[in-house]
C-alpha positions, -999 to 999 in steps of 0.1 A, spaced: -298 -447 -197 -267 -455 -217 -234 -449 -200 -222 -425 -227 -240 -402 -251 -226 -390 -284 -242 -360 -301 -230 -342 -333 -236 -305 -338 -220 -283 -364 -190 -306 -368 -185 -309 -331 -188 -344 -314 -201 -340 -278 -192 -371 -258 -208 -371 -224 -204 -396 -195 -240 -402 -183 -238 -420 -150 -242 -390 -127 -257 -410 -98 -223 -427 -94 -201 -397 -103 -195 -413 -137 -174 -440 -120 -160 -466 -144 -178 -499 -144 -174 -525 -172 -204 -510 -191 -189 -475 -189 -155 -487 -202 -172 -505 -231 -193 -474 -239 -163 -450 -238 -143 -473 -261 -172 -475 -285 -177 -437 -285 -140 -431 -292 -141 -456 -321 -173 -441 -335 -160 -405 -334 -128 -415 -351 -147 -426 -382 -168 -395 -386 -162 -361 -402 -163 -344 -368 -136 -317 -366 -133 -316 -328 -146 -335 -297 -158 -321 -264 -156 -347 -236 -175 -341 -204 -194 -357 -176 -230 -352 -163 -237 -345 -126 -214 -335 -98 -181 -348 -113 -164 -356 -145 -153 -390 -134 -145 -403 -99 -124 -432 -111 -131 -470 -110 -163 -483 -96 -147 -506 -70 -178 -526 -64 -184 -532 -101 -148 -544 -106 -147 -566 -76 -156 -597 -96 -125 -591 -118 -103 -597 -87 -112 -634 -90 -94 -635 -124 -57 -640 -129 -44 -604 -131 -19 -613 -159 -46 -629 -180 -68 -599 -175 -42 -571 -180 -14 -584 -202 -32 -592 -235 -30 -563 -260 -65 -557 -273 -60 -524 -292 -25 -524 -308 -2 -517 -279 -29 -513 -252 -53 -533 -232 -89 -522 -228 -83 -501 -197 -53 -483 -212 -72 -477 -244 -99 -459 -224 -75 -429 -222 -53 -435 -253 -83 -439 -277 -86 -401 -275 -51 -397 -287 -59 -420 -316 -90 -399 -325 -76 -379 -354 -91 -345 -343 -86 -324 -311 -103 -336 -280 -112 -310 -253 -121 -323 -219 -144 -302 -196 -136 -311 -160 -154 -305 -128 -158 -321 -94 -138 -353 -88 -113 -363 -114 -96 -393 -97 -76 -423 -107 -90 -437 -139 -110 -405 -144 -78 -385 -144 -62 -408 -168 -92 -406 -191 -89 -368 -190 -52 -370 -197 -61 -386 -230 -76 -354 -242 -55 -328 -261 -68 -300 -238 -83 -299 -203 -104 -270 -191 -113 -273 -154 -138 -256 -131 -122 -240 -100 -139 -267 -78 -122 -296 -97 -101 -320 -76 -75 -342 -94 -57 -372 -80 -35 -401 -91 -55 -423 -67 -43 -458 -73 -18 -459 -44 -48 -455 -21 -57 -491 -31 -22 -504 -31 -19 -501 -69 -1 -481 -96 -16 -461 -125 -22 -486 -153 -46 -468 -177 -20 -450 -198 -11 -426 -171 26 -435 -173 26 -426 -210 7 -394 -206 18 -379 -172 55 -376 -181 45 -355 -212 28 -330 -190 46 -326 -157 79 -326 -139 91 -360 -126 91 -349 -89 55 -337 -91 44 -368 -109 61 -389 -82 45 -369 -54 10 -374 -68 16 -411 -75 32 -419 -41 7 -399 -19 -26 -403 -38 -35 -369 -24 -59 -347 -45 -49 -313 -57 -72 -284 -67 -76 -272 -102 -53 -242 -97 -25 -264 -86 -33 -288 -114 -29 -259 -138 5 -249 -123 17 -285 -125 6 -291 -161 -25 -313 -156 -49 -286 -165 -47 -263 -195 -69 -235 -182 -96 -227 -156 -132 -216 -163 -162 -212 -141 -182 -231 -167 -158 -255 -184 -183 -270 -208 -192 -236 -222 -155 -227 -225 -147 -260 -241 -176 -256 -266 -164 -221 -274 -129 -234 -281 -144 -262 -302 -164 -237 -323 -132 -218 -330 -113 -249 -340 -142 -258 -364 -134 -227 -384 -98 -238 -390 -87 -260 -419 -100 -295 -412 -70 -311 -430 -45 -288 -412 -60 -296 -378 -57 -333 -384 -22 -329 -397 -13 -308 -367 -25 -335 -343 -5 -362 -362 26 -339 -362 24 -332 -325 22 -369 -317 54 -374 -338 71 -345 -321 64 -359 -287 77 -394 -294 102 -395 -322 138 -384 -328 148 -350 -343 153 -363 -379 119 -380 -380 101 -349 -366 117 -327 -392 108 -351 -420 72 -352 -406 70 -314 -407 79 -314 -444 56 -343 -452 26 -328 -436 32 -293 -450 37 -305 -485 3 -323 -483 -15 -290 -473 0 -263 -495 -23 -253 -523 -50 -278 -515 -87 -269 -513 -88 -264 -475 -58 -241 -475 -72 -221 -504 -105 -218 -485 -86 -204 -455 -67 -179 -478 -100 -168 -494 -115 -163 -460 -86 -142 -448 -88 -120 -479 -125 -115 -476 -127 -112 -439 -153 -139 -437 -153 -174 -422 -138 -199 -446 -161 -223 -465 -145 -257 -467 -153 -281 -495 
């Protein structure tokens, strides 16, 4: 079975980790498959992505046994080269989902540890089952988060909480994760909830949704003047265009919009 499946239904890309016997732990093949899935989805006309994992857990982190061979390599030679713009392969595992131009909704359950947590952080939205356990696990192995976590965590949570999770490597439950900003919302069936949200997003203007994701990225990283300019630029490209006119027609008729 391939490590990741990608299925398209009604403009939704369902990306599923398919290594349930190993709790979807990240081995080299899984990393390659996730990067390929992100690259593929980014080139399609999908309007939203639902990211989930088969079996008992979303992703339990690195498969330590599979990566043991990498320990024989020079760490700098393995980690320092930038293979995807400003990231290496392991960092791109999470950040590829920020580069995907449409919203990404992660459905979380079971163990979401270490690299699995950082993968989930790359999504725009995280819906978690009550049994979900989340951990910045790297300190357990004498390491630090190095898969984009230090880009993504400070956008979501207070510094003291981020430091506690990083220093202790202790898991927290989904309810605590929600209070601390790691989890967007809780649902008994997160995949169903993520799919329902995706179906709602599909009925929004496709061009406005993509513009909103670009604009939010600017707002999170740039100075005031650049954010204000980006607002004006994105809005001017939307007003009066076909997708916006379809939304207006739908509002006037009380029916779902029909996009060109």
